[in-house]
C-alpha positions in Angstrom: -0.3 -0.1 0.2 1.5 3.6 -1.1 0.5 5.3 2.4 1.8 8.6 0.8 -0.2 8.3 -2.4 -3.5 7.6 -0.7 -2.9 10.7 1.5 -1.9 12.6 -1.4 -5.0 11.5 -3.5 -7.1 12.2 -0.3 -5.5 15.6 0.5 -7.2 16.8 -3.1 -10.1 15.5 -2.6 -10.6 16.9 1.0 -9.8 20.7 -0.6 -12.2 20.3 -3.0 -15.1 18.7 -0.5 -15.0 21.5 2.1 -14.8 24.0 -0.4 -17.5 23.0 -2.2 -19.5 22.3 1.2 -18.3 26.0 2.0 -19.5 27.3 -1.5 -23.1 25.7 -0.8 -24.1 28.0 2.0 -24.7 30.8 -0.9 -27.7 28.6 -2.3 -30.4 30.6 -2.4 -28.7 33.3 -0.7 -26.6 35.3 -3.7 -26.4 38.4 -4.4 -28.1 38.0 -7.0 -30.3 35.5 -8.9 -27.3 34.7 -11.6 -24.1 34.9 -8.7 -26.3 32.7 -7.1 -26.7 30.1 -9.8 -23.1 30.5 -10.3 -21.8 30.1 -7.0 -23.8 27.0 -6.8 -22.7 25.5 -10.0 -19.0 25.7 -8.3 -19.6 23.9 -5.2 -21.0 21.4 -7.6 -18.0 21.4 -9.2 -15.5 21.1 -6.3 -17.9 18.0 -5.1 -17.3 16.3 -8.4 -13.9 16.8 -7.9 -13.8 15.1 -4.7 -15.9 12.1 -5.6 -12.9 11.5 -8.3 -10.0 11.3 -5.9 -12.5 9.7 -3.6 -12.8 6.6 -5.5 -9.4 6.7 -6.2 -8.3 6.4 -2.7 -10.8 4.0 -1.6 -9.6 2.1 -4.5 -6.1 2.2 -3.6 -7.1 1.6 0.3 -9.3 -1.6 -0.5 -11.0 -2.5 2.7 -14.7 -1.5 1.8 -13.3 1.7 0.7 -15.9 3.6 -0.6 -16.5 7.6 -1.3 -19.3 8.1 0.7 -17.3 6.2 3.9 -14.1 8.5 3.5 -16.3 11.6 3.2 -19.1 10.6 5.9 -17.1 8.4 7.9 -13.2 9.8 8.5 -12.7 12.1 12.0 -12.1 15.8 12.0 -8.3 15.3 12.2 -8.4 12.5 9.5 -8.9 15.3 6.8 -5.7 16.8 5.2 -7.7 19.7 3.6 -5.9 23.5 3.8 -6.9 25.6 6.8 -8.2 28.8 4.0 -11.4 26.0 2.3 -12.4 25.8 6.0 -13.2 29.4 6.8 -16.1 30.8 7.6 -18.7 31.8 4.6 -18.4 35.5 5.7 -19.9 37.6 3.3 -19.4 38.2 -0.5 -15.9 39.4 -0.6 -14.1 37.2 1.4 -16.4 34.2 -0.5 -15.1 35.3 -3.7 -11.4 36.1 -2.3 -11.2 33.0 -1.1 -12.3 30.9 -4.1 -9.9 33.5 -6.7 -6.7 32.4 -3.8 -8.0 28.8 -4.3 -8.7 28.4 -8.0 -5.6 30.2 -8.8 -3.6 27.7 -7.0 -5.5 24.6 -8.9 -5.0 25.3 -11.8 -1.9 25.8 -11.5 -1.4 22.4 -9.8 -3.5 20.6 -12.2 -1.9 21.6 -15.1 1.2 20.6 -13.5 -0.7 16.7 -12.2 -1.3 16.6 -16.3 2.1 15.3 -16.1 1.4 12.4 -13.4 2.8 9.9 -13.3 -0.3 8.3 -12.2 -2.6 7.9 -14.8 -5.8 8.3 -12.5 -4.3 11.6 -11.2 -3.4 13.4 -14.3 -7.2 12.0 -16.0 -8.9 13.2 -12.8 -7.0 16.5 -13.2 -7.6 16.9 -17.1 -10.9 16.1 -16.3 -11.2 19.2 -13.4 -8.9 21.6 -15.6 -11.8 23.1 -17.9 -13.9 23.7 -14.4 -11.2 25.4 -12.2 -10.4 27.6 -15.4 -14.0 28.9 -15.3 -13.9 29.3 -11.4 -10.6 31.6 -12.0 -11.7 33.5 -14.9 -15.4 34.5 -12.5 -13.7 34.4 -9.0 -10.9 37.5 -10.6 -13.5 39.0 -12.0 -15.5 39.3 -8.8 -12.4 40.6 -7.1 -11.5 43.4 -9.8 -15.3 44.1 -9.5 -15.0 44.7 -6.1 -12.0 46.1 -5.5 -11.6 48.9 -8.2 -15.7 49.3 -7.8 -17.6 51.2 -4.7 -15.4 52.8 -1.5 -18.0 49.8 0.4 -16.8 47.3 -1.8 -13.2 48.1 -2.0 -13.0 48.4 1.6 -15.1 45.0 2.1 -12.2 43.4 -0.1 -9.5 44.4 1.9 -11.2 43.1 4.5 -11.4 40.1 3.6 -7.4 40.2 2.3 -6.7 40.9 6.1 -9.0 37.9 7.2 -7.6 35.2 4.4 -4.1 36.4 3.2 -2.3 34.3 6.8 -4.1 31.0 5.1 -2.5 31.6 1.7 1.4 30.0 2.8 0.0 26.8 3.4 -1.0 26.1 0.3 3.2 25.9 -0.9 4.0 24.5 2.8 4.7 20.9 1.7 3.5 17.8 3.9 6.0 14.8 3.8 2.9 12.8 2.1 3.3 16.1 -0.9 6.7 15.8 -0.8 7.2 12.0 -1.5 3.9 12.2 -4.3 6.4 14.8 -5.7 9.3 12.9 -5.5 8.0 9.8 -7.0 6.4 11.6 -10.1 3.4 11.2 -9.1 2.4 13.9 -7.2 3.6 18.0 -8.3 6.2 20.1 -6.5 4.2 23.0 -4.9 7.1 25.2 -4.0 7.4 26.2 -7.4 4.1 26.8 -7.9 4.3 29.8 -5.5 6.2 32.2 -8.0 3.6 31.8 -10.3 0.7 31.9 -8.1 1.9 35.1 -6.4 2.7 36.9 -9.7 -1.2 36.2 -11.0 -2.5 37.3 -7.8 -0.5 40.7 -7.9 -1.6 41.3 -11.8 -5.2 40.8 -10.5 -4.9 42.9 -7.2 -3.5 46.0 -9.6 -6.1 45.7 -11.7 -8.1 45.8 -8.5 -6.4 48.7 -6.9 -5.2 46.5 -3.6 -2.7 45.7 -2.0 -0.3 42.4 -1.7 -0.2 42.3 2.2 3.6 42.5 3.5 5.2 39.9 6.1 2.4 37.6 7.1 2.4 35.4 10.0 1.2 31.8 7.6 -1.1 29.6 9.8 -0.7 26.1 8.5 -1.4 23.1 9.8 -4.6 21.7 8.2 -2.8 19.6 5.4 -1.7 17.2 8.6 -5.1 17.0 10.5 -4.8 20.2 12.9 -7.9 22.2 11.8 -9.7 25.3 13.3 -13.2 25.0 15.1 -14.3 25.7 11.4 -14.0 22.5 10.6 -16.4 21.0 13.2 -19.1 22.9 12.7 -19.2 21.7 9.5 -19.6 18.4 9.8 -22.4 18.6 12.3 -24.1 19.2 8.9 -22.3 17.3 6.4 -22.0 14.1 8.3 -25.2 14.4 10.5 -27.2 12.3 8.2 -24.9 9.4 8.6 -24.1 10.0 12.5 -27.5 9.9 13.1 -28.9 6.5 10.9 -25.4 4.3 10.1 -25.5 3.2 7.4 -28.1 5.0 6.2 -29.4 4.1 1.9 -31.7 6.2 -0.5 
């Protein structure tokens, strides 16, 4: 059993599942109908990505593991998502900025994952990349619209940056399973993505009249199972049915 590959695949799945769950909180509450539908569709895209990664992880794990057991029956400390995706929904500016940060990272990651020696990971990346390209375009346009919009929207974006920037460093802080996956050719060397990510963020921020923060103490640990209290709140809703009615089926 290749534990590093399993952990790496679960990490990719957990990121998409938790952000998809967070974004789904906007369903029926978006600022306008068109964008309500847009953020809901992005949620579905992310959950679809998570399903593909979980299905692959289940085959690697064996022992009757399924996509459902990996999503609904694992404990908080077993989840390997980064802290960024589990932070509270916040207002529209915070949701948009988080999606932009993550989509820019995921776009670069999946581009490189196309070259993975693991054919299944490469195939999932290829399938997901078109969706992620849209997520990135949509979120970057909204960052510019809000940053270079009204005085209030600009201030809300500044507040969102203050809230979220400290979680972006973890995206490029490699865990042991990421290092192993990169070294054997199945994963991506995320250290090589940081400069590209920063340059793309700067381009959008310039157009949005926003400023990249200075030196910031980055928060890490999520990818190794050390989460904020916010993930437990997500689980209260996400895993409720399986915990209340174990083994339930439709």
